C-alpha angles and dihedrals in degrees: 000000000000126000127212118188091340095305126108116249088229090062093051098060110126094010125110112264120209110316096342112147145154130219133213125236120208139174115243092213115210094008117129099188145007089252092055089048090054091045089053096047095048103038112017109029118102089201096095125119125178088349093304122117116224130187113220123218134171096230127066112222112249089209095053094135094055091047092052091052090079108310133145138206110242115209123219109209118185094341096315135095099237108158149006142213127198114246111233100182148319118257125194111239123189115203128216085261090061094245119137115238136175122250108203102205112210137201114250093239116091111198118203115227136198105283112257126180120240133177120236119275138169124248116352134310134210114250120194120223088244091057096042116105117245121261115257111248112257111277095026092090088079093057117106113262120244115260109271093242094053091042093053093045090052092047092050092057093044102253095119 
């Protein structure tokens, strides 16, 4: 039997270990750019409570503890993972129809990431930290993006 930090490995099955976390991936429907998404969240969305933007979804993540251990929501914009926001907490939201929903409360900071192609999907998906794209270094978010055709070609051969 192995011991980690004084606790038996057998007792740790299913619990977060160290800084192990998982992320969410979500389509930002109708968004043309990261800047447009930020503008919408800050000025046009009605989904703000106590100054914090939240994204509302019907389903509550089964892996909520892992997400809250350091996870982010990665935004897919026009078929590409383009940015992420740290997930602060999950709040219960009851709609006017009486249905329970999940409010994913997000950090104000939107962090641009290396652009990564993604096929369309419905709802949200889990994204492991190993599969998540790297953050762009500060200052690079102002650089002009590669043309879509070149970006897709580079991604197809595994260079992005």
